[in-house]
N, C-alpha and C positions, 0 to 999 in steps of 0.2 A: 504493500499499500504506500503510496507517494504523497498522500495528504494526512496529516497528523500533526501532534504537538509533543515536542521533549520539553521536559521540566527538570531543572537542577542547576548547579552553580556554572553557568557558561564562562568560557575563558576564550577570547578570539583575538587576532590582531586586527587593527583598523588600518595600519601602516606599519612600516618597520620598526617604528620608535615607540608604540603604543600597543599594550594588551589590554583589552576592555576585559573587565571581569563584572557580572551580573549575579548576585545571589538569588537563589530559589526563583529564577526568571523562567519564562515561558519563550521557547524557540518554535515558529510556526513553519511548517514543511508543504508547500503546494506544487502539486506535480515535481517533485523531488529537488525544489529550490527553496531557498530559506526566503520566506515572505514577511520576517519580521520578528524582532526581539522585544519582549514585553515583560513588564514587571506586574502587571495585571492584566490578565488575559482578555482581550476585547469579545464582546458579545457574539460579534459576528463570526467567530471561530469556536464557539462554545459546543458545537456538535461533532467536531473533530476528535479522533481517538487520542488520546492522552498517554504519553509514556511518562510515568512520574518515577524518576530516579533520586528523589529525596535529596540527601545531602552530596551525592556524588559529583563529580566533575563532569563537565561536557566540553570537549575541545574539537576542534574541527580535525578529520583526518589527516594523515600527513602522506607527503609525496615523496618518494625515493626516486631522485633524477637520474641515478645511475647504478645497475645493479646486474651482475653477472648470475643468470639463473645455473648455469653448469658448473659453476665454480662453488656452488653453495656447500656440496658433498666433501670439499677438503678445506672449508672454513677453518681458521686457526692454526694452520700448518704453515711452515716456511716463513714466519714472521720474522726470523732473523735475515732474510735475505733482501737485496735490492731488487728493482722492478725486473729488468731484463733476465736475471738469473732464475728468479722465481717462477717466471713465464715459461722457461724452458724445462724446469725440474718438476714442477707441479701443475701448472695451467694447462699447457699443451697435451701432455699425457691423459689428463682428465678429460678435458674436452673430445678428445679422439674415440672415447667411449660412447659418445651419444650417436654413432653410426648404427648402434645397436639399440632399436626400440625398447626392449625389455629392460635394458639398464635405464633409459629415459625414462621409461615409466616411472621405475622406483625413485629416481632422483629427482625428477622434476616433482612427483609426488610430494616428496619431502619438502621442497622448496615452497610449492605453492601454500601447502599445508600450514607451513610455518609463518608464511606471508599473512596467510587469511587471519591466524589468530593475533598477529600484531597490531600496532598501531597505524600502518601503512593501509591507505585505501587506493592509492593510486601510484604506478611504478613506470619507468621507463628502462626496458629489459634487453640485454645481451643474451642472445641463444648462441648457437654454433654454426657451423658451414651446412649442417646437415638440415635437408628441408623437412623429412619427415618427424624428425625430433622435435624441430622448431614448431610446426604446425600442433604437435601434441602439446608442446609447453602452452600454447595460445588457447587450446581448448582448455586445458587446466585453468588457466587464468581465467578464462571467460566462465567455467562452471563455478568458479570459487566467488563470483561475483565482483572481483575487482576491476577497476578501469585500468587500461595498460596499453603502451606501445611496446611491441615485441620486433626485435630484429634478428634476421638471419644474418650472421656474420659473413663477411668477403673477407678472405685473403688467400693470395696466391704466391707470394714469394717472401723470402726471410722467416720461414717456420717450417717445422719438420716435415719431411714427405707424407707422413701417414695423417697430417691434418691441412695439406694444402690442396686447394681445389685445382682438378686436372690442368686448366688451362683458363685463359680469361673468356674465352667462348663457352666454355663448361660452366663457370662461375656466373656470367650473365643469364644465361638459358635457366639455370636453376633459380637464381633470384627472380626472374621474370615469372616463372612458373608459381614459384611461391607467393608472389605478389597477387597474382591473378587469381590464385585458389583462397586466399585470405582476405582481400581487402574488403569485400562486403559479405563475409561469412559471419563476422560477429559484431554484436552490438555495442560490447565495452572494450575489445580488445582489436588494435589496428596494427599494420606493418609499419615498419620505420627503416630507411635505408641505412645500413650499418657496415661501412669499411672498419675493420677493427682498428686501425691508425695506418698512416702513409706507409711506414716502413713495409707494412706486410700486403701492401697492394701495389700492383704495377701502374704506371701512367693509364695505360690503355683502359683497365678496369676502371680506375677512378673516373675516368670521362665516361666510360660506360654506364657507370652508376648515377653520375648527373644525369644522363638521357633517360633512364628509368625514372630518376625521381621527377623529372620535369614531365615525363609522359603520364605517370600516375598520380602527380602533385603529392608526394609525400614527404613527411620531415625527415632529418637527418641527425644521426648520433655519431659520435665518434671521441678520440682522445686528444688532448692538446698540451703541449708544455708540461709532462708530467714529471720529468726528470732531467738532469743535464746530459746523460750519454743519450736518451732519446732524442732530445734537441741537437747535439751534435751530428747526430745521424742524419737528421732532416737535412742540416747544411750540406752533407755529401751528396744526399739523393735529391735534393731539390735546389740545385747551387744557384737559380735564378729567383728564387724567393725570397723576400725581404725577411721573411721570419716564418715560423712554423704555421700560423694562422693563415698568411698569405699563400703558402703553398696549397691549403684547402680551397681557399678563394679562386686560386686560378684555375682549380679542378671544377670551380661551380659547387663546390659542397660547403658553403660557408654562410648558410642563412642569408637574409636580405627580403626578399620576396615570399620566403616560407621558414617555418619553424626549424631551429637547430639547436642541438646540445651538444656542448665540448665539455668532456670531463676534465677535471683538476686544475689546469690554468694557472699551476704553481708559480712557474717562471716565466709567465706572460710578460713582456717588457711593455713599455709605454704605448709603443706603435701597435702592437698587438692588441692591447687593451682598447685602444682608439678603433680598431678595425672590429672587434668584438662588438663594442658599442654600437659603431655605426650598423652593423648587419643584425643588431638584436639577438647575438646569439646567446643562450642561456648556458651559464656556468655551472655545471654540476659539482659544488665543493664537497670532497670526499676527504675529511679530516683524519679519520683514522686510518685510511688505507695508505695516505700521503706520509703519516707517521710510521705505520708498519714497514713500508718498502723504502723508508728512507729517502723520500722524494722531496721532503720540506713541507713548508706550512705557506699556502697561498694567502695573500693580503686581502682576505674576503672583507673584512671592513672597508677597506679603501675602494674595493670593486663596488659594495653599496652606496658609498658615498659619492661616488663618481657616476652615479646612475645607470651600473651594468646590471644585467638580470642574473639573479643567482638563485639557485637552489641547492636543497642538501642531498646527500647521497651517500649509502652506505658502502657502496662499491665492494660487495661481497665478491670474492673471497680477500681480495686486499683488505678490505674490512672484515672483521672477525665475527660480525654480528648484523643480523637483519634488523635490529631495533633502532629505529629513529630517534628514539628517547637517548640511545646512547650516540647517536650521531650530534644531535643538538648539545650534549655534555661535552664530547670531544671536541667540536667546533670551538667552543667557548676555551676549553683548555688549552688547545693548540695556538689559539690567537693570543692567549696571554703570554705562553712561552715565547712566540715569535716577537711580541712585543718588548718582552724583558731583554731578550738575548740577541735580538737581531736589528729591529728597527721600532724605535720608540716614537717615531712619527705617526705610525698606524696604530691606532688604539685598539685594544681588545674588543672583542665582540661583548656588546651586553647581552643580557637573557632574553630582552625584548627582540633583539636582531636575530638572536640565534633561533627563536621560537618562529618568527617570521619566515626565516629560510626554509624551515621543514613544513611551514604551511603554506602561507600565501605565496611566497617566493618561487617555490618549485611547483606549486599547484597552478601558478599562472600558465605553465605550458599547456596545461589542459583548458584554458580558458578562466571563466569565474570560479575559483576552486581554491579553498583553503582558508575561509573564513566564514562566519557566520551573516555578514553583511546582506542586505536585500538583494537577491537575483544571483548569489552565489549556490552553486551545487550543493545541497544537502549530504555533505561527507562528515561524519560525527563519530568520535570515539568515546565512550562513557568509561570514566576511571573510577574504580572503588579503591580510594586510597585509605580505608579504614585500619588495613593491616600495618601502615607505615606510623606506628604508634608515636606518640610525642606527648611530653608532659604539658606542653604550653599551648595556648591560644593562637592559632593561626588565621591569617587572612586567607581568602580564596586565592589571591596572588602567590602568596608563599606557599600554600598548599601546592599549586600548580608547579611550581619551581621545583619543589622538593620532590613532586612525584615523577618528574622528568629525569631526575638524579637518581632516583631510589626503585621506582615501579617497572615490573616487566609484564609479559602477557597475561601472567595468573592476575593482575590487577584490572585487566580489561573486561567490562561487565557487559558491554554492547557495542555493536558496531553497524554503522549506517554508510552504505555508498550511493550518492545520487539518489537518496531517498528510500533506498531499499534495505531493509534491515538484514544482515548476515547472521547474527546471533544476538 
């Protein structure tokens, strides 16, 4: 049912520097969208079904702007390695297993089950190069009631033979077939063009992906300026490009007239940041992954202050956990270390801004998502923080902050996506 009322302690961003809290308030949902927050319920809504959650916290569902579904199976492993070594030791061998649908069934079943129970209501997901397994993942995401973009990965160079597409022609043929089979199949799950990153795709494949993007009017996701070794590699592979982002732009895969996500941007220089802003590219900030793989810490507060579009991401399995609550916590912690140890001109993230990244910031990739403002999709997570006992009296705002640091999926009492209750 998409017309109803939620009652509880509402907590939601109105902009990146303000969290609105409304105690024991009413949130009206009409046709799956927010239609008002009220301290006293207007008579015109009195006949709608009411979900009374008492003293529990109700916050917008969170958007994971960058997560690798096939890597969920080995999360928490290899965290003492840097990126390129980690890819060759753990990532590529694991992703090769998804050529077998029986394995994909078990592994993707685990990933989607955990995501459904988490605070994530929307996600932008990397799969693998394997079309049948990618379609299986999309079906599971759809059946779980989550909203997502899922990408069949493209890679035809600088990767193991066992995970390399046979040729550019083969990669383009498979990607086209996958798009045609999935673009209209699902209501909540959509395809997204996904070159793994420039080092893994030949120039002709990148140009072919641009053609497919234009033909089917799809968004794009990839990786950008994650660590120094990767950036040095781009200088060798794309010597005519001004910087890493310019290389994507020359291939026609860097946003502008269509949505685009670039994960990380840890070491994006001023020129690259200017192009990111000009093209409206979304940055998927992945703080735990960037720490685990020794990539660094992106100046995310600077991004926000300069008007760049930024969301938050777990980047499993670079990140060890699917929890967006932990991502909020790690974003704050990493920004404080960056400020203290590297650059005191970029202030640490406030809790308000970190919460915004996980809700409105990343949610904007899906449209009006991530808040309880009028017209926003009704994505909501109900938190029961009663088990997080404390002797003092806490405000709703304090309870929210404390829950982000201490709560997990066991504290999630209910979850709604676009007005549909999942549990």
